[in-house]
C-alpha positions, 0 to 999 in steps of 0.5 A: 762223858764216859771216862774213855771219851774224856781220856781220848779228848784230853789225849787229843788235846795234848797231841794237837796243842803244839800244832794249834799253838804254833809251838815246835814239837821238837827241840830247838836247833843250836847254831852249830847244828844249823851250820852243819845242816846248811853245809851239808845241803850246800855240799850236796847241791855242789856235788850234784853239779847244780851250782845255781841251786847251791848258791840259792841254798847258801843265800837262803840258809845264811839269811835263815841262820842270821834271823834265828840266831841274832845275826850269827853267821856260819864262817865254816860254810863256804859260799859255792 
């Protein structure tokens, strides 16, 4: 194998490893960041006038936060 092909193969392996191994390529989100993101999505849905969508986002987001943060909640995010 030529040196350039070897470098390319190693580079591709490193680039694809997170996707193949199922590891996230970005840093983990904190609970505060997750709650802020959830609050923003709920508020955007409420502002658009879609209360049903806002409720769905709140319910699913709250479950996701609880599952990722050992049962934690976002007390500052109010249900629509």
